PQR file with spaces between the fields and no chain letter, atoms N, CA, C, O and H, PARSE charges and radii, in Angstrom:
ATOM       1  N    MET     1       7.190    3.735   -6.065 -0.4000 1.5000
ATOM       2  CA   MET     1       6.328    3.826   -4.982 -0.0000 2.0000
ATOM       3  C    MET     1       4.897    3.818   -5.378  0.5500 1.7000
ATOM       4  O    MET     1       4.521    4.442   -6.371 -0.5500 1.4000
ATOM       5  N    VAL     2       4.090    3.133   -4.635 -0.4000 1.5000
ATOM       6  CA   VAL     2       2.654    3.045   -4.884 -0.0000 2.0000
ATOM       7  C    VAL     2       1.963    3.935   -3.967  0.5500 1.7000
ATOM       8  O    VAL     2       2.150    3.883   -2.751 -0.5500 1.4000
ATOM       9  H    VAL     2       4.395    2.627   -3.828  0.4000 1.0000
ATOM      10  N    GLY     3       1.068    4.852   -4.596 -0.4000 1.5000
ATOM      11  CA   GLY     3       0.430    5.776   -3.762 -0.0000 2.0000
ATOM      12  C    GLY     3      -1.102    5.609   -3.821  0.5500 1.7000
ATOM      13  O    GLY     3      -1.817    6.220   -3.027 -0.5500 1.4000
ATOM      14  H    GLY     3       0.915    4.895   -5.583  0.4000 1.0000
ATOM      15  N    GLN     4      -1.622    4.763   -4.781 -0.4000 1.5000
ATOM      16  CA   GLN     4      -2.998    4.592   -4.934 -0.0000 2.0000
ATOM      17  C    GLN     4      -3.225    2.970   -5.194  0.5500 1.7000
ATOM      18  O    GLN     4      -2.417    2.224   -5.745 -0.5500 1.4000
ATOM      19  H    GLN     4      -1.041    4.266   -5.426  0.4000 1.0000
ATOM      20  N    ASN     5      -4.403    2.643   -4.713 -0.4000 1.5000
ATOM      21  CA   ASN     5      -4.778    1.210   -4.820 -0.0000 2.0000
ATOM      22  C    ASN     5      -4.619    0.700   -6.238  0.5500 1.7000
ATOM      23  O    ASN     5      -4.096   -0.402   -6.405 -0.5500 1.4000
ATOM      24  H    ASN     5      -5.059    3.250   -4.265  0.4000 1.0000
ATOM      25  N    GLU     6      -5.026    1.412   -7.259 -0.4000 1.5000
ATOM      26  CA   GLU     6      -4.959    0.983   -8.602 -0.0000 2.0000
ATOM      27  C    GLU     6      -3.441    0.795   -9.090  0.5500 1.7000
ATOM      28  O    GLU     6      -3.199    0.048  -10.038 -0.5500 1.4000
ATOM      29  H    GLU     6      -5.450    2.307   -7.123  0.4000 1.0000
ATOM      30  N    ASP     7      -2.555    1.402   -8.503 -0.4000 1.5000
ATOM      31  CA   ASP     7      -1.147    1.220   -8.917 -0.0000 2.0000
ATOM      32  C    ASP     7      -0.386    0.108   -8.299  0.5500 1.7000
ATOM      33  O    ASP     7       0.796   -0.099   -8.572 -0.5500 1.4000
ATOM      34  H    ASP     7      -2.752    2.008   -7.733  0.4000 1.0000
ATOM      35  N    PHE     8      -1.120   -0.655   -7.405 -0.4000 1.5000
ATOM      36  CA   PHE     8      -0.375   -1.785   -6.759 -0.0000 2.0000
ATOM      37  C    PHE     8      -0.242   -2.891   -7.674  0.5500 1.7000
ATOM      38  O    PHE     8       0.863   -3.406   -7.849 -0.5500 1.4000
ATOM      39  H    PHE     8      -2.081   -0.487   -7.183  0.4000 1.0000
ATOM      40  N    LEU     9      -1.347   -3.328   -8.315 -0.4000 1.5000
ATOM      41  CA   LEU     9      -1.298   -4.568   -9.203 -0.0000 2.0000
ATOM      42  C    LEU     9      -0.239   -4.402  -10.187  0.5500 1.7000
ATOM      43  O    LEU     9       0.631   -5.271  -10.246 -0.5500 1.4000
ATOM      44  H    LEU     9      -2.244   -2.910   -8.173  0.4000 1.0000
ATOM      45  N    PRO    10      -0.196   -3.334  -11.018 -0.5600 1.5000
ATOM      46  CA   PRO    10       0.913   -3.205  -12.020  0.2800 2.0000
ATOM      47  C    PRO    10       2.217   -3.335  -11.406  0.5500 1.7000
ATOM      48  O    PRO    10       3.074   -4.016  -11.969 -0.5500 1.4000
ATOM      49  N    ALA    11       2.468   -2.718  -10.244 -0.4000 1.5000
ATOM      50  CA   ALA    11       3.759   -2.834   -9.522 -0.0000 2.0000
ATOM      51  C    ALA    11       4.136   -4.263   -9.189  0.5500 1.7000
ATOM      52  O    ALA    11       5.266   -4.731   -9.322 -0.5500 1.4000
ATOM      53  H    ALA    11       1.772   -2.165   -9.786  0.4000 1.0000
ATOM      54  N    LEU    12       3.080   -4.900   -8.746 -0.4000 1.5000
ATOM      55  CA   LEU    12       3.329   -6.310   -8.271 -0.0000 2.0000
ATOM      56  C    LEU    12       3.583   -7.188   -9.551  0.5500 1.7000
ATOM      57  O    LEU    12       4.406   -8.103   -9.526 -0.5500 1.4000
ATOM      58  H    LEU    12       2.161   -4.520   -8.638  0.4000 1.0000
ATOM      59  N    GLN    13       2.901   -6.901  -10.591 -0.4000 1.5000
ATOM      60  CA   GLN    13       3.168   -7.711  -11.876 -0.0000 2.0000
ATOM      61  C    GLN    13       4.568   -7.504  -12.355  0.5500 1.7000
ATOM      62  O    GLN    13       5.263   -8.437  -12.759 -0.5500 1.4000
ATOM      63  H    GLN    13       2.233   -6.158  -10.611  0.4000 1.0000
ATOM      64  N    ARG    14       4.973   -6.249  -12.300 -0.4000 1.5000
ATOM      65  CA   ARG    14       6.460   -5.878  -12.763 -0.0000 2.0000
ATOM      66  C    ARG    14       7.449   -6.529  -11.865  0.5500 1.7000
ATOM      67  O    ARG    14       8.504   -6.956  -12.333 -0.5500 1.4000
ATOM      68  H    ARG    14       4.409   -5.491  -11.972  0.4000 1.0000
ATOM      69  N    ALA    15       7.159   -6.630  -10.565 -0.4000 1.5000
ATOM      70  CA   ALA    15       8.053   -7.198   -9.657 -0.0000 2.0000
ATOM      71  C    ALA    15       8.155   -8.760   -9.891  0.5500 1.7000
ATOM      72  O    ALA    15       9.234   -9.341   -9.784 -0.5500 1.4000
ATOM      73  H    ALA    15       6.301   -6.283  -10.185  0.4000 1.0000
ATOM      74  N    ILE    16       6.962   -9.421  -10.219 -0.4000 1.5000
ATOM      75  CA   ILE    16       6.944  -10.849  -10.445 -0.0000 2.0000
ATOM      76  C    ILE    16       7.637  -11.137  -11.727  0.5500 1.7000
ATOM      77  O    ILE    16       8.432  -12.076  -11.779 -0.5500 1.4000
ATOM      78  H    ILE    16       6.085   -8.949  -10.306  0.4000 1.0000
ATOM      79  N    HIS    17       7.396  -10.409  -12.748 -0.4000 1.5000
ATOM      80  CA   HIS    17       7.969  -10.623  -14.115 -0.0000 2.0000
ATOM      81  C    HIS    17       9.479  -10.343  -14.107  0.5500 1.7000
ATOM      82  O    HIS    17      10.208  -10.887  -14.937 -0.5500 1.4000
ATOM      83  H    HIS    17       6.751   -9.647  -12.705  0.4000 1.0000
ATOM      84  N    SER    18       9.952   -9.506  -13.184 -0.4000 1.5000
ATOM      85  CA   SER    18      11.308   -9.229  -13.196 -0.0000 2.0000
ATOM      86  C    SER    18      12.138  -10.453  -12.796  0.5500 1.7000
ATOM      87  O    SER    18      13.316  -10.539  -13.143 -0.5500 1.4000
ATOM      88  H    SER    18       9.360   -9.065  -12.510  0.4000 1.0000
ATOM      89  N    ARG    19      11.511  -11.431  -12.044 -0.4000 1.5000
ATOM      90  CA   ARG    19      12.172  -12.649  -11.530 -0.0000 2.0000
ATOM      91  C    ARG    19      13.389  -12.311  -10.681  0.5500 1.7000
ATOM      92  O    ARG    19      14.337  -13.095  -10.654 -0.5500 1.4000
ATOM      93  H    ARG    19      10.554  -11.361  -11.763  0.4000 1.0000
ATOM      94  N    LYS    20      13.401  -11.194   -9.998 -0.4000 1.5000
ATOM      95  CA   LYS    20      14.454  -10.775   -9.079 -0.0000 2.0000
ATOM      96  C    LYS    20      13.757  -10.415   -7.754  0.5500 1.7000
ATOM      97  O    LYS    20      12.546  -10.206   -7.694 -0.5500 1.4000
ATOM      98  H    LYS    20      12.631  -10.557  -10.021  0.4000 1.0000
ATOM      99  N    PRO    21      14.573  -10.355   -6.715 -0.5600 1.5000
ATOM     100  CA   PRO    21      14.037   -9.788   -5.500  0.2800 2.0000
ATOM     101  C    PRO    21      13.507   -8.429   -5.715  0.5500 1.7000
ATOM     102  O    PRO    21      14.095   -7.681   -6.495 -0.5500 1.4000
ATOM     103  N    ALA    22      12.349   -8.011   -5.034 -0.4000 1.5000
ATOM     104  CA   ALA    22      11.783   -6.799   -5.287 -0.0000 2.0000
ATOM     105  C    ALA    22      11.141   -6.281   -3.942  0.5500 1.7000
ATOM     106  O    ALA    22      10.732   -7.053   -3.075 -0.5500 1.4000
ATOM     107  H    ALA    22      11.871   -8.619   -4.401  0.4000 1.0000
ATOM     108  N    VAL    23      11.090   -4.940   -3.847 -0.4000 1.5000
ATOM     109  CA   VAL    23      10.431   -4.266   -2.731 -0.0000 2.0000
ATOM     110  C    VAL    23       9.399   -3.296   -3.370  0.5500 1.7000
ATOM     111  O    VAL    23       9.725   -2.501   -4.252 -0.5500 1.4000
ATOM     112  H    VAL    23      11.422   -4.313   -4.551  0.4000 1.0000
ATOM     113  N    ILE    24       8.197   -3.397   -2.902 -0.4000 1.5000
ATOM     114  CA   ILE    24       7.253   -2.452   -3.344 -0.0000 2.0000
ATOM     115  C    ILE    24       6.894   -1.500   -2.282  0.5500 1.7000
ATOM     116  O    ILE    24       6.272   -1.925   -1.308 -0.5500 1.4000
ATOM     117  H    ILE    24       7.932   -4.043   -2.186  0.4000 1.0000
ATOM     118  N    GLU    25       7.211   -0.279   -2.361 -0.4000 1.5000
ATOM     119  CA   GLU    25       7.047    0.816   -1.288 -0.0000 2.0000
ATOM     120  C    GLU    25       5.590    1.254   -1.593  0.5500 1.7000
ATOM     121  O    GLU    25       5.158    1.549   -2.708 -0.5500 1.4000
ATOM     122  H    GLU    25       7.716    0.067   -3.152  0.4000 1.0000
ATOM     123  N    VAL    26       4.863    1.249   -0.358 -0.4000 1.5000
ATOM     124  CA   VAL    26       3.496    1.664   -0.469 -0.0000 2.0000
ATOM     125  C    VAL    26       3.261    2.837    0.546  0.5500 1.7000
ATOM     126  O    VAL    26       3.491    2.718    1.749 -0.5500 1.4000
ATOM     127  H    VAL    26       5.214    1.010    0.547  0.4000 1.0000
ATOM     128  N    ALA    27       2.800    3.939   -0.019 -0.4000 1.5000
ATOM     129  CA   ALA    27       2.578    5.060    0.818 -0.0000 2.0000
ATOM     130  C    ALA    27       1.177    5.022    1.475  0.5500 1.7000
ATOM     131  O    ALA    27       0.150    4.895    0.807 -0.5500 1.4000
ATOM     132  H    ALA    27       2.612    4.036   -0.997  0.4000 1.0000
ATOM     133  N    ILE    28       1.194    5.132    2.717 -0.4000 1.5000
ATOM     134  CA   ILE    28      -0.115    5.069    3.486 -0.0000 2.0000
ATOM     135  C    ILE    28      -0.247    6.139    4.451  0.5500 1.7000
ATOM     136  O    ILE    28       0.746    6.735    4.867 -0.5500 1.4000
ATOM     137  H    ILE    28       2.027    5.236    3.259  0.4000 1.0000
ATOM     138  N    ASP    29      -1.476    6.425    4.846 -0.4000 1.5000
ATOM     139  CA   ASP    29      -1.779    7.420    5.851 -0.0000 2.0000
ATOM     140  C    ASP    29      -1.491    6.860    7.188  0.5500 1.7000
ATOM     141  O    ASP    29      -2.119    5.884    7.599 -0.5500 1.4000
ATOM     142  H    ASP    29      -2.283    5.940    4.508  0.4000 1.0000
ATOM     143  N    PRO    30      -0.550    7.447    7.897 -0.5600 1.5000
ATOM     144  CA   PRO    30      -0.118    6.948    9.215  0.2800 2.0000
ATOM     145  C    PRO    30      -1.332    6.952   10.160  0.5500 1.7000
ATOM     146  O    PRO    30      -1.266    6.182   11.118 -0.5500 1.4000
ATOM     147  N    GLU    31      -2.342    7.651   10.033 -0.4000 1.5000
ATOM     148  CA   GLU    31      -3.518    7.640   10.896 -0.0000 2.0000
ATOM     149  C    GLU    31      -4.482    6.485   10.614  0.5500 1.7000
ATOM     150  O    GLU    31      -5.323    6.148   11.447 -0.5500 1.4000
ATOM     151  H    GLU    31      -2.396    8.276    9.255  0.4000 1.0000
ATOM     152  N    GLN    32      -4.340    5.852    9.367 -0.4000 1.5000
ATOM     153  CA   GLN    32      -5.212    4.809    8.976 -0.0000 2.0000
ATOM     154  C    GLN    32      -4.742    3.448    9.488  0.5500 1.7000
ATOM     155  O    GLN    32      -3.769    2.876    8.998 -0.5500 1.4000
ATOM     156  H    GLN    32      -3.657    6.125    8.691  0.4000 1.0000
ATOM     157  N    ILE    33      -5.486    2.941   10.514 -0.4000 1.5000
ATOM     158  CA   ILE    33      -5.102    1.635   11.174 -0.0000 2.0000
ATOM     159  C    ILE    33      -5.999    0.560   10.664  0.5500 1.7000
ATOM     160  O    ILE    33      -5.597   -0.596   10.797 -0.5500 1.4000
ATOM     161  H    ILE    33      -6.277    3.406   10.913  0.4000 1.0000
ATOM     162  N    MET    34      -7.149    0.766   10.101 -0.4000 1.5000
ATOM     163  CA   MET    34      -7.923   -0.210    9.450 -0.0000 2.0000
ATOM     164  C    MET    34      -8.515    0.366    8.217  0.5500 1.7000
ATOM     165  O    MET    34      -8.456    1.584    8.050 -0.5500 1.4000
ATOM     166  H    MET    34      -7.475    1.705    9.992  0.4000 1.0000
ATOM     167  N    VAL    35      -9.090   -0.416    7.322 -0.4000 1.5000
ATOM     168  CA   VAL    35      -9.624    0.053    6.081 -0.0000 2.0000
ATOM     169  C    VAL    35     -10.754    1.200    6.359  0.5500 1.7000
ATOM     170  O    VAL    35     -10.843    2.237    5.702 -0.5500 1.4000
ATOM     171  H    VAL    35      -9.138   -1.406    7.457  0.4000 1.0000
ATOM     172  N    GLU    36     -11.522    0.867    7.348 -0.4000 1.5000
ATOM     173  CA   GLU    36     -12.589    1.741    7.619 -0.0000 2.0000
ATOM     174  C    GLU    36     -12.389    2.761    8.726  0.5500 1.7000
ATOM     175  O    GLU    36     -13.263    3.599    8.947 -0.5500 1.4000
ATOM     176  H    GLU    36     -11.450    0.025    7.882  0.4000 1.0000
ATOM     177  N    LYS    37     -11.189    2.712    9.474 -0.4000 1.5000
ATOM     178  CA   LYS    37     -11.044    3.514   10.695 -0.0000 2.0000
ATOM     179  C    LYS    37      -9.697    4.118   10.739  0.5500 1.7000
ATOM     180  O    LYS    37      -8.710    3.521   10.308 -0.5500 1.4000
ATOM     181  H    LYS    37     -10.479    2.032    9.294  0.4000 1.0000
ATOM     182  N    THR    38      -9.650    5.294   11.255 -0.4000 1.5000
ATOM     183  CA   THR    38      -8.391    5.987   11.553 -0.0000 2.0000
ATOM     184  C    THR    38      -8.173    5.901   13.090  0.5500 1.7000
ATOM     185  O    THR    38      -9.040    5.447   13.837 -0.5500 1.4000
ATOM     186  H    THR    38     -10.451    5.779   11.606  0.4000 1.0000
ATOM     187  N    ILE    39      -7.056    6.329   13.490 -0.4000 1.5000
ATOM     188  CA   ILE    39      -6.816    6.455   14.923 -0.0000 2.0000
ATOM     189  C    ILE    39      -7.859    7.370   15.573  0.5500 1.7000
ATOM     190  O    ILE    39      -8.389    7.043   16.634 -0.5500 1.4000
ATOM     191  H    ILE    39      -6.352    6.698   12.883  0.4000 1.0000
ATOM     192  N    GLU    40      -8.160    8.527   14.938 -0.4000 1.5000
ATOM     193  CA   GLU    40      -9.082    9.416   15.441 -0.0000 2.0000
ATOM     194  C    GLU    40     -10.361    8.797   15.663  0.5500 1.7000
ATOM     195  O    GLU    40     -10.947    8.971   16.731 -0.5500 1.4000
ATOM     196  H    GLU    40      -7.729    8.793   14.076  0.4000 1.0000
ATOM     197  N    ASP    41     -10.896    8.005   14.639 -0.4000 1.5000
ATOM     198  CA   ASP    41     -12.218    7.276   14.862 -0.0000 2.0000
ATOM     199  C    ASP    41     -12.166    6.329   16.015  0.5500 1.7000
ATOM     200  O    ASP    41     -13.177    6.219   16.708 -0.5500 1.4000
ATOM     201  H    ASP    41     -10.420    7.863   13.771  0.4000 1.0000
ATOM     202  N    VAL    42     -11.128    5.652   16.288 -0.4000 1.5000
ATOM     203  CA   VAL    42     -11.066    4.708   17.465 -0.0000 2.0000
ATOM     204  C    VAL    42     -11.050    5.531   18.698  0.5500 1.7000
ATOM     205  O    VAL    42     -11.614    5.089   19.699 -0.5500 1.4000
ATOM     206  H    VAL    42     -10.306    5.741   15.725  0.4000 1.0000
ATOM     207  N    ARG    43     -10.462    6.680   18.725 -0.4000 1.5000
ATOM     208  CA   ARG    43     -10.432    7.378   20.008 -0.0000 2.0000
ATOM     209  C    ARG    43     -11.905    8.037   20.328  0.5500 1.7000
ATOM     210  O    ARG    43     -12.280    8.333   21.463 -0.5500 1.4000
ATOM     211  H    ARG    43     -10.004    7.040   17.912  0.4000 1.0000
ATOM     212  N    ALA    44     -12.609    8.198   19.227 -0.4000 1.5000
ATOM     213  CA   ALA    44     -13.979    8.888   19.442 -0.0000 2.0000
ATOM     214  C    ALA    44     -14.896    7.862   20.125  0.5500 1.7000
ATOM     215  O    ALA    44     -16.055    8.163   20.409 -0.5500 1.4000
ATOM     216  H    ALA    44     -12.305    7.958   18.306  0.4000 1.0000
């Protein structure tokens, strides 16, 4: 599971180098709908 931005690239590289189908699970904030905005920001 990837929980931080800097962890994504190594996970992607491992997936590519494995030469097998892969799924990269990414933990996100369910309130974050855009990079700059959350649902609460849009409501305001």
